N, C-alpha and C positions, 0 to 999 in steps of 0.2 A: 167808167172803166178805170182801173188802176194800171200803173206802169207794168207791173208783173203780169197782169191779165193780157195786156197788149203784147208784151214780149212772148208770152206763152202762145198767143195766137199765130206767131210767126211759123209755127209748125203745121198750120192748116194749109190747104191748097190755094185758098183765096182769102182776102181780107173780109172781115165782117161787113155786111151791107150797111150797117148803121154807123159806120165810121165816117168822119168828115173826109172831104176830098184830100185834105192835107195829111191826115193820118193814113189814108189809103196809099197816098204817094210814098210816104215814109215806110209803110209796110212793104210795098213793092220793091223799094230800093233795098231794104234789108234782105229781101229774098232774091237779090241779084236779077231783078226784073226792071232795070233802069228805064228802058223805053216806056214801059207801061206807067211807071211813076212820072216820067217827064210828060207823057201825053196827057195825064190828068191835070197838070198845072200850066201847061204850055200856053193855052189860050186864055187863061184867067188873068185879070188885071188888078186884083186887090193886093194890098201889102203883104198879107199872110201867104198868099200864093207865090208872090215874088220872092219871099224869103225861102220857101221850100224850093222854088225854081233855082235860086242862087246856090243853095246847098247841093242840089243835084248836079249843077254844072261844076261845082267844086269837086264832087265825087268823080265826075268825068275827067277832071284834070284841066278843064278849060277855065283858067283863072280869070282871064279877061271878061268872058261872058258871065262868070259867077259874080265878079265885081259889079258889072252892069246891073244885074238883078238885085244884088245887095243894096245898091244905091236906090233902085226903084222901090225897095221895101223900106227905105229910110234907115238902113243899117250899114255897118262896115263888116268886112269879112272877119270873122272871129279868129283869134289866135289860139285855137284849140284843135284837138284831133278831130277827124271826121266822126269818130265814134262819140266823142263828147258832144259835138254839135248835134248829131242825130238824137242822142238822149235828151238834150235840152229842148229840141224841137218837139219831140214826142210829148215830153212833160208839158210844154207850153200849150199844145193842142188837145191834150186830154181833158 
């Protein structure tokens, strides 16, 4: 799937079943369904899930919690807009 195909899918009522859990979480986030996005990665313990989890807490405005998850992912909070981070994460997981 290409980035434009992913963004075009944001107009659907649900994400494609063949997307990874990370892309599904980012899809839900972009569709203002934060809780569904968070629920997908909340119990996962791998670095990629921690990175998406961190981003979601940054969206929520909980910087302390976001920083905790960035550390678990082996990253630092990026100095970019939320939109830029979302796009970077989508590109990374496609």
